[in-house]
VMD Tcl script that builds the backbone (N, CA, C; Angstrom):
set m [mol new atoms 483]
animate dup $m
set s [atomselect $m all]
$s set {name element resname resid chain x y z} {
  {N N MET 1 A 14.497 -54.122 14.014}
  {CA C MET 1 A 13.312 -53.424 14.458}
  {C C MET 1 A 13.414 -51.973 14.002}
  {N N GLY 2 A 12.279 -51.419 13.597}
  {CA C GLY 2 A 12.279 -50.040 13.143}
  {C C GLY 2 A 10.959 -49.354 13.399}
  {N N LYS 3 A 10.986 -48.075 13.223}
  {CA C LYS 3 A 9.808 -47.231 13.418}
  {C C LYS 3 A 8.958 -47.232 12.153}
  {N N ALA 4 A 7.650 -47.194 12.333}
  {CA C ALA 4 A 6.727 -47.181 11.199}
  {C C ALA 4 A 6.417 -45.758 10.759}
  {N N TYR 5 A 6.468 -45.559 9.456}
  {CA C TYR 5 A 5.988 -44.337 8.800}
  {C C TYR 5 A 4.710 -44.734 8.090}
  {N N LYS 6 A 3.624 -44.034 8.349}
  {CA C LYS 6 A 2.306 -44.458 7.858}
  {C C LYS 6 A 1.779 -43.483 6.810}
  {N N TYR 7 A 1.305 -44.052 5.696}
  {CA C TYR 7 A 0.743 -43.266 4.601}
  {C C TYR 7 A -0.568 -43.901 4.147}
  {N N GLY 8 A -1.315 -43.182 3.353}
  {CA C GLY 8 A -2.636 -43.621 2.913}
  {C C GLY 8 A -2.607 -44.505 1.682}
  {N N GLN 9 A -3.735 -44.553 1.020}
  {CA C GLN 9 A -3.898 -45.370 -0.180}
  {C C GLN 9 A -3.367 -44.642 -1.414}
  {N N ASN 10 A -3.084 -45.427 -2.435}
  {CA C ASN 10 A -2.702 -44.905 -3.750}
  {C C ASN 10 A -1.503 -43.963 -3.715}
  {N N VAL 11 A -0.511 -44.286 -2.904}
  {CA C VAL 11 A 0.724 -43.499 -2.893}
  {C C VAL 11 A 1.440 -43.816 -4.198}
  {N N ASP 12 A 1.551 -42.809 -5.061}
  {CA C ASP 12 A 2.113 -43.085 -6.381}
  {C C ASP 12 A 3.610 -42.803 -6.447}
  {N N THR 13 A 4.217 -43.270 -7.516}
  {CA C THR 13 A 5.661 -43.155 -7.662}
  {C C THR 13 A 6.124 -41.704 -7.754}
  {N N ASP 14 A 5.248 -40.798 -8.191}
  {CA C ASP 14 A 5.608 -39.374 -8.233}
  {C C ASP 14 A 5.685 -38.776 -6.835}
  {N N VAL 15 A 4.985 -39.378 -5.890}
  {CA C VAL 15 A 5.071 -38.931 -4.500}
  {C C VAL 15 A 6.279 -39.580 -3.829}
  {N N ILE 16 A 6.525 -40.834 -4.149}
  {CA C ILE 16 A 7.665 -41.536 -3.549}
  {C C ILE 16 A 8.969 -40.843 -3.936}
  {N N ILE 17 A 9.127 -40.531 -5.220}
  {CA C ILE 17 A 10.284 -39.754 -5.681}
  {C C ILE 17 A 9.802 -38.833 -6.798}
  {N N PRO 18 A 9.646 -37.547 -6.487}
  {CA C PRO 18 A 9.135 -36.598 -7.482}
  {C C PRO 18 A 9.991 -36.572 -8.751}
  {N N ALA 19 A 9.323 -36.429 -9.881}
  {CA C ALA 19 A 9.982 -36.463 -11.189}
  {C C ALA 19 A 11.115 -35.448 -11.312}
  {N N ARG 20 A 11.005 -34.331 -10.612}
  {CA C ARG 20 A 12.053 -33.301 -10.717}
  {C C ARG 20 A 13.417 -33.787 -10.204}
  {N N HIS 21 A 13.417 -34.918 -9.494}
  {CA C HIS 21 A 14.672 -35.453 -8.957}
  {C C HIS 21 A 15.182 -36.665 -9.725}
  {N N LEU 22 A 14.633 -36.917 -10.888}
  {CA C LEU 22 A 15.026 -38.095 -11.655}
  {C C LEU 22 A 16.220 -37.849 -12.565}
  {N N VAL 23 A 17.079 -36.952 -12.168}
  {CA C VAL 23 A 18.292 -36.678 -12.942}
  {C C VAL 23 A 19.427 -37.619 -12.547}
  {N N THR 24 A 19.154 -38.512 -11.599}
  {CA C THR 24 A 20.147 -39.468 -11.139}
  {C C THR 24 A 19.451 -40.784 -10.802}
  {N N SER 25 A 20.221 -41.840 -10.730}
  {CA C SER 25 A 19.691 -43.100 -10.215}
  {C C SER 25 A 20.500 -43.541 -8.989}
  {N N ASP 26 A 21.308 -42.616 -8.452}
  {CA C ASP 26 A 22.100 -42.888 -7.263}
  {C C ASP 26 A 21.180 -43.014 -6.045}
  {N N PRO 27 A 21.180 -44.177 -5.375}
  {CA C PRO 27 A 20.276 -44.388 -4.248}
  {C C PRO 27 A 20.391 -43.334 -3.146}
  {N N ALA 28 A 21.601 -42.908 -2.826}
  {CA C ALA 28 A 21.790 -41.919 -1.760}
  {C C ALA 28 A 21.201 -40.563 -2.143}
  {N N GLU 29 A 21.360 -40.179 -3.392}
  {CA C GLU 29 A 20.789 -38.909 -3.863}
  {C C GLU 29 A 19.268 -38.970 -3.893}
  {N N LEU 30 A 18.723 -40.074 -4.418}
  {CA C LEU 30 A 17.272 -40.228 -4.473}
  {C C LEU 30 A 16.679 -40.248 -3.073}
  {N N ALA 31 A 17.373 -40.885 -2.134}
  {CA C ALA 31 A 16.882 -40.989 -0.752}
  {C C ALA 31 A 16.669 -39.615 -0.118}
  {N N LYS 32 A 17.460 -38.640 -0.503}
  {CA C LYS 32 A 17.335 -37.288 0.056}
  {C C LYS 32 A 15.983 -36.655 -0.257}
  {N N HIS 33 A 15.304 -37.152 -1.280}
  {CA C HIS 33 A 14.035 -36.563 -1.718}
  {C C HIS 33 A 12.855 -37.526 -1.597}
  {N N CYS 34 A 13.108 -38.695 -1.030}
  {CA C CYS 34 A 12.068 -39.713 -0.895}
  {C C CYS 34 A 10.910 -39.192 -0.037}
  {N N MET 35 A 9.716 -39.284 -0.552}
  {CA C MET 35 A 8.457 -38.942 0.122}
  {C C MET 35 A 8.312 -37.446 0.439}
  {N N GLU 36 A 9.191 -36.602 -0.082}
  {CA C GLU 36 A 9.197 -35.203 0.349}
  {C C GLU 36 A 7.918 -34.435 0.042}
  {N N ASP 37 A 7.166 -34.833 -0.961}
  {CA C ASP 37 A 5.947 -34.084 -1.275}
  {C C ASP 37 A 4.774 -34.408 -0.349}
  {N N ILE 38 A 4.864 -35.509 0.408}
  {CA C ILE 38 A 3.799 -35.790 1.384}
  {C C ILE 38 A 4.323 -35.831 2.818}
  {N N ASP 39 A 5.638 -35.869 2.983}
  {CA C ASP 39 A 6.229 -35.932 4.319}
  {C C ASP 39 A 7.598 -35.258 4.271}
  {N N ARG 40 A 7.592 -33.963 4.456}
  {CA C ARG 40 A 8.794 -33.139 4.332}
  {C C ARG 40 A 9.937 -33.646 5.219}
  {N N ASP 41 A 9.621 -34.253 6.359}
  {CA C ASP 41 A 10.643 -34.679 7.315}
  {C C ASP 41 A 11.119 -36.121 7.122}
  {N N PHE 42 A 10.516 -36.858 6.197}
  {CA C PHE 42 A 10.847 -38.272 6.050}
  {C C PHE 42 A 12.342 -38.494 5.845}
  {N N ALA 43 A 12.920 -37.873 4.853}
  {CA C ALA 43 A 14.323 -38.136 4.500}
  {C C ALA 43 A 15.289 -37.800 5.638}
  {N N SER 44 A 14.960 -36.804 6.440}
  {CA C SER 44 A 15.866 -36.426 7.525}
  {C C SER 44 A 15.620 -37.229 8.805}
  {N N SER 45 A 14.482 -37.893 8.910}
  {CA C SER 45 A 14.183 -38.616 10.153}
  {C C SER 45 A 14.225 -40.138 10.018}
  {N N VAL 46 A 14.076 -40.668 8.804}
  {CA C VAL 46 A 14.087 -42.124 8.620}
  {C C VAL 46 A 15.463 -42.679 8.977}
  {N N ARG 47 A 15.456 -43.853 9.588}
  {CA C ARG 47 A 16.689 -44.511 9.997}
  {C C ARG 47 A 16.731 -45.915 9.393}
  {N N PRO 48 A 17.922 -46.467 9.209}
  {CA C PRO 48 A 18.009 -47.837 8.695}
  {C C PRO 48 A 17.184 -48.795 9.561}
  {N N GLY 49 A 16.386 -49.616 8.899}
  {CA C GLY 49 A 15.547 -50.569 9.604}
  {C C GLY 49 A 14.113 -50.112 9.787}
  {N N ASP 50 A 13.827 -48.827 9.536}
  {CA C ASP 50 A 12.453 -48.337 9.637}
  {C C ASP 50 A 11.610 -48.951 8.526}
  {N N VAL 51 A 10.293 -48.880 8.693}
  {CA C VAL 51 A 9.375 -49.456 7.715}
  {C C VAL 51 A 8.353 -48.429 7.263}
  {N N ILE 52 A 7.892 -48.597 6.045}
  {CA C ILE 52 A 6.772 -47.806 5.534}
  {C C ILE 52 A 5.554 -48.712 5.557}
  {N N VAL 53 A 4.458 -48.185 6.102}
  {CA C VAL 53 A 3.179 -48.885 6.131}
  {C C VAL 53 A 2.195 -47.995 5.405}
  {N N ALA 54 A 1.448 -48.568 4.478}
  {CA C ALA 54 A 0.562 -47.737 3.663}
  {C C ALA 54 A -0.720 -48.483 3.318}
  {N N GLY 55 A -1.627 -47.743 2.712}
  {CA C GLY 55 A -2.883 -48.320 2.252}
  {C C GLY 55 A -2.697 -49.051 0.933}
  {N N ALA 56 A -3.815 -49.458 0.388}
  {CA C ALA 56 A -3.826 -50.252 -0.842}
  {C C ALA 56 A -3.230 -49.504 -2.027}
  {N N ASN 57 A -2.734 -50.280 -2.983}
  {CA C ASN 57 A -2.236 -49.800 -4.266}
  {C C ASN 57 A -0.988 -48.928 -4.134}
  {N N PHE 58 A -0.127 -49.263 -3.184}
  {CA C PHE 58 A 1.116 -48.517 -2.996}
  {C C PHE 58 A 1.977 -48.650 -4.247}
  {N N GLY 59 A 2.569 -47.540 -4.692}
  {CA C GLY 59 A 3.476 -47.551 -5.834}
  {C C GLY 59 A 2.797 -47.465 -7.183}
  {N N CYS 60 A 1.547 -47.018 -7.205}
  {CA C CYS 60 A 0.863 -46.861 -8.489}
  {C C CYS 60 A 1.505 -45.715 -9.271}
  {N N GLY 61 A 1.143 -45.567 -10.510}
  {CA C GLY 61 A 1.689 -44.487 -11.327}
  {C C GLY 61 A 2.683 -45.006 -12.336}
  {N N SER 62 A 3.767 -44.270 -12.522}
  {CA C SER 62 A 4.732 -44.617 -13.565}
  {C C SER 62 A 5.527 -45.859 -13.193}
  {N N SER 63 A 6.212 -46.395 -14.168}
  {CA C SER 63 A 6.937 -47.650 -13.976}
  {C C SER 63 A 8.379 -47.453 -13.535}
  {N N ARG 64 A 8.739 -46.271 -13.114}
  {CA C ARG 64 A 10.143 -45.990 -12.787}
  {C C ARG 64 A 10.663 -46.839 -11.634}
  {N N GLU 65 A 11.858 -47.370 -11.830}
  {CA C GLU 65 A 12.531 -48.118 -10.763}
  {C C GLU 65 A 13.080 -47.193 -9.690}
  {N N HIS 66 A 13.121 -45.915 -9.959}
  {CA C HIS 66 A 13.650 -44.954 -9.000}
  {C C HIS 66 A 12.890 -44.981 -7.676}
  {N N ALA 67 A 11.591 -45.311 -7.713}
  {CA C ALA 67 A 10.786 -45.285 -6.486}
  {C C ALA 67 A 11.289 -46.308 -5.462}
  {N N PRO 68 A 11.372 -47.596 -5.791}
  {CA C PRO 68 A 11.910 -48.515 -4.783}
  {C C PRO 68 A 13.393 -48.269 -4.482}
  {N N ILE 69 A 14.142 -47.764 -5.446}
  {CA C ILE 69 A 15.550 -47.445 -5.200}
  {C C ILE 69 A 15.663 -46.336 -4.155}
  {N N ALA 70 A 14.807 -45.320 -4.245}
  {CA C ALA 70 A 14.818 -44.218 -3.271}
  {C C ALA 70 A 14.456 -44.718 -1.877}
  {N N ILE 71 A 13.429 -45.575 -1.804}
  {CA C ILE 71 A 13.000 -46.105 -0.506}
  {C C ILE 71 A 14.120 -46.945 0.111}
  {N N LYS 72 A 14.681 -47.826 -0.671}
  {CA C LYS 72 A 15.777 -48.672 -0.179}
  {C C LYS 72 A 16.985 -47.817 0.189}
  {N N GLY 73 A 17.290 -46.819 -0.635}
  {CA C GLY 73 A 18.409 -45.927 -0.363}
  {C C GLY 73 A 18.243 -45.148 0.932}
  {N N ALA 74 A 17.001 -44.912 1.328}
  {CA C ALA 74 A 16.717 -44.205 2.586}
  {C C ALA 74 A 16.911 -45.105 3.799}
  {N N GLY 75 A 17.122 -46.399 3.560}
  {CA C GLY 75 A 17.348 -47.324 4.661}
  {C C GLY 75 A 16.116 -48.086 5.109}
  {N N VAL 76 A 15.011 -47.895 4.411}
  {CA C VAL 76 A 13.773 -48.584 4.774}
  {C C VAL 76 A 13.971 -50.088 4.610}
  {N N ALA 77 A 13.601 -50.837 5.662}
  {CA C ALA 77 A 13.798 -52.284 5.664}
  {C C ALA 77 A 12.694 -53.025 4.940}
  {N N CYS 78 A 11.503 -52.409 4.862}
  {CA C CYS 78 A 10.362 -53.107 4.293}
  {C C CYS 78 A 9.221 -52.123 4.079}
  {N N VAL 79 A 8.415 -52.385 3.059}
  {CA C VAL 79 A 7.162 -51.655 2.860}
  {C C VAL 79 A 6.042 -52.667 3.049}
  {N N ILE 80 A 5.062 -52.288 3.863}
  {CA C ILE 80 A 3.916 -53.143 4.164}
  {C C ILE 80 A 2.655 -52.441 3.699}
  {N N ALA 81 A 1.836 -53.132 2.927}
  {CA C ALA 81 A 0.578 -52.566 2.432}
  {C C ALA 81 A -0.373 -53.728 2.114}
  {N N PRO 82 A -1.666 -53.437 2.002}
  {CA C PRO 82 A -2.603 -54.502 1.611}
  {C C PRO 82 A -2.378 -54.966 0.174}
  {N N SER 83 A -1.915 -54.044 -0.683}
  {CA C SER 83 A -1.647 -54.376 -2.079}
  {C C SER 83 A -0.684 -53.356 -2.668}
  {N N PHE 84 A -0.026 -53.782 -3.740}
  {CA C PHE 84 A 0.941 -52.939 -4.435}
  {C C PHE 84 A 0.578 -52.887 -5.909}
  {N N ALA 85 A 0.883 -51.774 -6.550}
  {CA C ALA 85 A 0.748 -51.707 -8.003}
  {C C ALA 85 A 1.685 -52.748 -8.599}
  {N N ARG 86 A 1.225 -53.392 -9.680}
  {CA C ARG 86 A 1.987 -54.516 -10.246}
  {C C ARG 86 A 3.425 -54.178 -10.603}
  {N N ILE 87 A 3.637 -53.055 -11.270}
  {CA C ILE 87 A 4.999 -52.730 -11.709}
  {C C ILE 87 A 5.876 -52.372 -10.510}
  {N N PHE 88 A 5.310 -51.709 -9.496}
  {CA C PHE 88 A 6.087 -51.407 -8.293}
  {C C PHE 88 A 6.459 -52.705 -7.579}
  {N N TYR 89 A 5.525 -53.635 -7.523}
  {CA C TYR 89 A 5.773 -54.936 -6.891}
  {C C TYR 89 A 6.993 -55.597 -7.532}
  {N N ARG 90 A 6.992 -55.652 -8.842}
  {CA C ARG 90 A 8.090 -56.283 -9.579}
  {C C ARG 90 A 9.398 -55.494 -9.417}
  {N N ASN 91 A 9.322 -54.170 -9.543}
  {CA C ASN 91 A 10.517 -53.337 -9.399}
  {C C ASN 91 A 11.125 -53.441 -8.006}
  {N N SER 92 A 10.278 -53.616 -7.001}
  {CA C SER 92 A 10.794 -53.730 -5.635}
  {C C SER 92 A 11.701 -54.942 -5.501}
  {N N PHE 93 A 11.231 -56.085 -5.922}
  {CA C PHE 93 A 12.070 -57.282 -5.831}
  {C C PHE 93 A 13.279 -57.174 -6.757}
  {N N ASN 94 A 13.091 -56.601 -7.937}
  {CA C ASN 94 A 14.210 -56.438 -8.872}
  {C C ASN 94 A 15.320 -55.562 -8.305}
  {N N THR 95 A 14.963 -54.623 -7.439}
  {CA C THR 95 A 15.958 -53.728 -6.846}
  {C C THR 95 A 16.357 -54.150 -5.435}
  {N N GLY 96 A 15.762 -55.240 -4.934}
  {CA C GLY 96 A 16.131 -55.753 -3.618}
  {C C GLY 96 A 15.399 -55.110 -2.456}
  {N N LEU 97 A 14.263 -54.476 -2.708}
  {CA C LEU 97 A 13.474 -53.870 -1.631}
  {C C LEU 97 A 12.393 -54.853 -1.180}
  {N N PRO 98 A 12.444 -55.323 0.059}
  {CA C PRO 98 A 11.410 -56.234 0.542}
  {C C PRO 98 A 10.065 -55.524 0.721}
  {N N ILE 99 A 9.012 -56.166 0.257}
  {CA C ILE 99 A 7.654 -55.662 0.448}
  {C C ILE 99 A 6.779 -56.826 0.903}
  {N N LEU 100 A 5.810 -56.516 1.747}
  {CA C LEU 100 A 4.897 -57.536 2.246}
  {C C LEU 100 A 3.461 -57.056 2.127}
  {N N GLU 101 A 2.593 -57.945 1.696}
  {CA C GLU 101 A 1.169 -57.636 1.625}
  {C C GLU 101 A 0.476 -58.170 2.876}
  {N N SER 102 A -0.103 -57.257 3.641}
  {CA C SER 102 A -0.857 -57.634 4.831}
  {C C SER 102 A -1.849 -56.521 5.145}
  {N N ALA 103 A -3.114 -56.792 4.855}
  {CA C ALA 103 A -4.170 -55.804 5.135}
  {C C ALA 103 A -4.273 -55.555 6.635}
  {N N GLU 104 A -4.153 -56.607 7.421}
  {CA C GLU 104 A -4.263 -56.475 8.873}
  {C C GLU 104 A -3.150 -55.590 9.436}
  {N N ALA 105 A -1.914 -55.830 9.019}
  {CA C ALA 105 A -0.793 -55.022 9.502}
  {C C ALA 105 A -0.952 -53.570 9.055}
  {N N ALA 106 A -1.345 -53.371 7.807}
  {CA C ALA 106 A -1.508 -52.008 7.286}
  {C C ALA 106 A -2.590 -51.245 8.047}
  {N N GLU 107 A -3.595 -51.943 8.490}
  {CA C GLU 107 A -4.672 -51.301 9.242}
  {C C GLU 107 A -4.287 -51.032 10.697}
  {N N ARG 108 A -3.623 -51.991 11.338}
  {CA C ARG 108 A -3.370 -51.925 12.785}
  {C C ARG 108 A -2.125 -51.118 13.169}
  {N N ILE 109 A -1.095 -51.135 12.325}
  {CA C ILE 109 A 0.135 -50.413 12.659}
  {C C ILE 109 A -0.106 -48.925 12.508}
  {N N GLU 110 A 0.357 -48.169 13.484}
  {CA C GLU 110 A 0.224 -46.713 13.466}
  {C C GLU 110 A 1.592 -46.063 13.328}
  {N N ALA 111 A 1.594 -44.831 12.871}
  {CA C ALA 111 A 2.847 -44.082 12.741}
  {C C ALA 111 A 3.572 -44.069 14.081}
  {N N GLY 112 A 4.861 -44.373 14.031}
  {CA C GLY 112 A 5.676 -44.360 15.237}
  {C C GLY 112 A 5.770 -45.691 15.952}
  {N N ASP 113 A 4.895 -46.657 15.626}
  {CA C ASP 113 A 4.981 -47.978 16.246}
  {C C ASP 113 A 6.313 -48.625 15.886}
  {N N GLU 114 A 6.851 -49.405 16.812}
  {CA C GLU 114 A 8.062 -50.175 16.550}
  {C C GLU 114 A 7.645 -51.512 15.945}
  {N N VAL 115 A 8.273 -51.871 14.812}
  {CA C VAL 115 A 7.873 -53.045 14.047}
  {C C VAL 115 A 9.087 -53.931 13.753}
  {N N GLU 116 A 8.878 -55.254 13.878}
  {CA C GLU 116 A 9.873 -56.252 13.488}
  {C C GLU 116 A 9.261 -57.133 12.412}
  {N N VAL 117 A 10.080 -57.534 11.449}
  {CA C VAL 117 A 9.581 -58.364 10.364}
  {C C VAL 117 A 10.443 -59.619 10.240}
  {N N ASP 118 A 9.775 -60.768 10.150}
  {CA C ASP 118 A 10.438 -62.039 9.888}
  {C C ASP 118 A 9.947 -62.497 8.520}
  {N N PHE 119 A 10.746 -62.253 7.490}
  {CA C PHE 119 A 10.340 -62.552 6.122}
  {C C PHE 119 A 10.137 -64.040 5.891}
  {N N ALA 120 A 11.001 -64.856 6.472}
  {CA C ALA 120 A 10.918 -66.299 6.261}
  {C C ALA 120 A 9.630 -66.880 6.839}
  {N N ALA 121 A 9.171 -66.316 7.951}
  {CA C ALA 121 A 7.944 -66.807 8.588}
  {C C ALA 121 A 6.704 -66.041 8.129}
  {N N GLY 122 A 6.914 -64.904 7.477}
  {CA C GLY 122 A 5.780 -64.067 7.094}
  {C C GLY 122 A 5.128 -63.428 8.303}
  {N N ALA 123 A 5.929 -63.108 9.306}
  {CA C ALA 123 A 5.412 -62.529 10.547}
  {C C ALA 123 A 5.819 -61.063 10.664}
  {N N ILE 124 A 4.847 -60.231 10.963}
  {CA C ILE 124 A 5.071 -58.804 11.185}
  {C C ILE 124 A 4.662 -58.546 12.628}
  {N N ARG 125 A 5.617 -58.177 13.454}
  {CA C ARG 125 A 5.339 -57.987 14.876}
  {C C ARG 125 A 5.325 -56.503 15.211}
  {N N ASN 126 A 4.212 -56.055 15.751}
  {CA C ASN 126 A 4.089 -54.692 16.243}
  {C C ASN 126 A 4.508 -54.731 17.714}
  {N N VAL 127 A 5.747 -54.374 17.980}
  {CA C VAL 127 A 6.304 -54.431 19.326}
  {C C VAL 127 A 5.556 -53.464 20.242}
  {N N THR 128 A 5.203 -52.310 19.731}
  {CA C THR 128 A 4.497 -51.301 20.519}
  {C C THR 128 A 3.177 -51.833 21.063}
  {N N LYS 129 A 2.426 -52.520 20.236}
  {CA C LYS 129 A 1.099 -53.016 20.634}
  {C C LYS 129 A 1.104 -54.470 21.100}
  {N N GLY 130 A 2.234 -55.168 20.932}
  {CA C GLY 130 A 2.291 -56.572 21.309}
  {C C GLY 130 A 1.431 -57.454 20.418}
  {N N GLU 131 A 1.348 -57.102 19.137}
  {CA C GLU 131 A 0.524 -57.855 18.186}
  {C C GLU 131 A 1.403 -58.422 17.069}
  {N N THR 132 A 0.936 -59.526 16.487}
  {CA C THR 132 A 1.620 -60.117 15.341}
  {C C THR 132 A 0.616 -60.283 14.210}
  {N N TYR 133 A 1.031 -59.915 13.004}
  {CA C TYR 133 A 0.191 -60.006 11.812}
  {C C TYR 133 A 0.876 -60.951 10.832}
  {N N HIS 134 A 0.117 -61.432 9.897}
  {CA C HIS 134 A 0.662 -62.418 8.973}
  {C C HIS 134 A 0.699 -61.904 7.534}
  {N N ALA 135 A 1.708 -62.344 6.834}
  {CA C ALA 135 A 1.875 -62.082 5.400}
  {C C ALA 135 A 2.409 -63.373 4.793}
  {N N GLU 136 A 2.376 -63.458 3.499}
  {CA C GLU 136 A 2.931 -64.627 2.815}
  {C C GLU 136 A 4.449 -64.613 2.989}
  {N N PRO 137 A 5.030 -65.690 3.537}
  {CA C PRO 137 A 6.494 -65.702 3.682}
  {C C PRO 137 A 7.176 -65.709 2.319}
  {N N PHE 138 A 8.395 -65.180 2.284}
  {CA C PHE 138 A 9.155 -65.189 1.045}
  {C C PHE 138 A 9.621 -66.599 0.732}
  {N N PRO 139 A 9.479 -67.026 -0.523}
  {CA C PRO 139 A 10.096 -68.299 -0.903}
  {C C PRO 139 A 11.618 -68.125 -0.902}
  {N N PRO 140 A 12.357 -69.220 -0.779}
  {CA C PRO 140 A 13.820 -69.127 -0.686}
  {C C PRO 140 A 14.474 -68.325 -1.821}
  {N N PHE 141 A 13.994 -68.457 -3.059}
  {CA C PHE 141 A 14.655 -67.737 -4.149}
  {C C PHE 141 A 14.447 -66.227 -4.034}
  {N N ILE 142 A 13.312 -65.785 -3.517}
  {CA C ILE 142 A 13.087 -64.341 -3.303}
  {C C ILE 142 A 13.999 -63.851 -2.179}
  {N N THR 143 A 14.149 -64.644 -1.146}
  {CA C THR 143 A 15.065 -64.288 -0.053}
  {C C THR 143 A 16.477 -64.112 -0.599}
  {N N ARG 144 A 16.923 -65.047 -1.429}
  {CA C ARG 144 A 18.269 -64.944 -2.022}
  {C C ARG 144 A 18.385 -63.714 -2.923}
  {N N LEU 145 A 17.338 -63.433 -3.695}
  {CA C LEU 145 A 17.336 -62.277 -4.582}
  {C C LEU 145 A 17.487 -60.984 -3.772}
  {N N ILE 146 A 16.721 -60.850 -2.697}
  {CA C ILE 146 A 16.793 -59.653 -1.851}
  {C C ILE 146 A 18.155 -59.574 -1.164}
  {N N GLU 147 A 18.613 -60.684 -0.614}
  {CA C GLU 147 A 19.918 -60.694 0.059}
  {C C GLU 147 A 21.054 -60.350 -0.900}
  {N N SER 148 A 20.873 -60.653 -2.184}
  {CA C SER 148 A 21.882 -60.327 -3.194}
  {C C SER 148 A 21.886 -58.839 -3.539}
  {N N GLY 149 A 20.801 -58.138 -3.204}
  {CA C GLY 149 A 20.702 -56.720 -3.529}
  {C C GLY 149 A 19.844 -56.442 -4.743}
  {N N GLY 150 A 19.143 -57.457 -5.230}
  {CA C GLY 150 A 18.271 -57.266 -6.390}
  {C C GLY 150 A 18.603 -58.241 -7.498}
  {N N LEU 151 A 17.821 -58.161 -8.555}
  {CA C LEU 151 A 17.916 -59.118 -9.658}
  {C C LEU 151 A 19.275 -59.100 -10.354}
  {N N ALA 152 A 19.797 -57.924 -10.657}
  {CA C ALA 152 A 21.077 -57.848 -11.374}
  {C C ALA 152 A 22.200 -58.511 -10.574}
  {N N GLU 153 A 22.276 -58.223 -9.291}
  {CA C GLU 153 A 23.322 -58.810 -8.457}
  {C C GLU 153 A 23.102 -60.312 -8.259}
  {N N TYR 154 A 21.849 -60.712 -8.178}
  {CA C TYR 154 A 21.502 -62.130 -8.050}
  {C C TYR 154 A 21.985 -62.908 -9.278}
  {N N VAL 155 A 21.731 -62.361 -10.461}
  {CA C VAL 155 A 22.159 -63.010 -11.705}
  {C C VAL 155 A 23.683 -63.039 -11.788}
  {N N LYS 156 A 24.332 -61.920 -11.441}
  {CA C LYS 156 A 25.799 -61.882 -11.464}
  {C C LYS 156 A 26.387 -62.960 -10.565}
  {N N ALA 157 A 25.814 -63.091 -9.376}
  {CA C ALA 157 A 26.303 -64.102 -8.424}
  {C C ALA 157 A 26.091 -65.505 -8.987}
  {N N GLY 158 A 24.974 -65.717 -9.651}
  {CA C GLY 158 A 24.677 -67.012 -10.236}
  {C C GLY 158 A 25.591 -67.361 -11.386}
  {N N LEU 159 A 26.079 -66.342 -12.068}
  {CA C LEU 159 A 26.995 -66.560 -13.194}
  {C C LEU 159 A 28.446 -66.604 -12.747}
  {N N GLY 160 A 28.664 -66.349 -11.450}
  {CA C GLY 160 A 30.025 -66.350 -10.926}
  {C C GLY 160 A 30.803 -65.119 -11.320}
  {N N ALA 161 A 30.088 -64.043 -11.686}
  {CA C ALA 161 A 30.765 -62.818 -12.130}
  {C C ALA 161 A 31.233 -61.982 -10.967}
}
mol reanalyze $m
mol bondsrecalc $m
mol representation Tube
mol addrep $m
């Protein structure tokens, strides 16, 4: 269970991790600057298990993998939005960051609400409001990919490396 951080529509990758911080791909370093241009306190207040809830087209902009790496490095358990930019969607799973599409959850969850997510069932529970929203559950291979830490680790495990 985690606290919700709420953002609007079209949150682009330059806002998620500003280009001036792309001198590293270290998740812990990137996490220090995650969301800083729209939420100065995010990096210092986010805790492991918290969630980001946003409007449509989350992760638009450049194709950098640094954006989901920064979010995951900050300890965010999941990003929930009605829709994601295609490249961000792919990069999220490739880096092991769970994301869920749910217009209802994105609309109803407010900043500070306590949220629980059941990926296998596709259930997003707003503990604060006593409501449950639905998303497409993860297929087993996506669950394994995320549990492995992303595509590279998933492939390594499959090769026995």
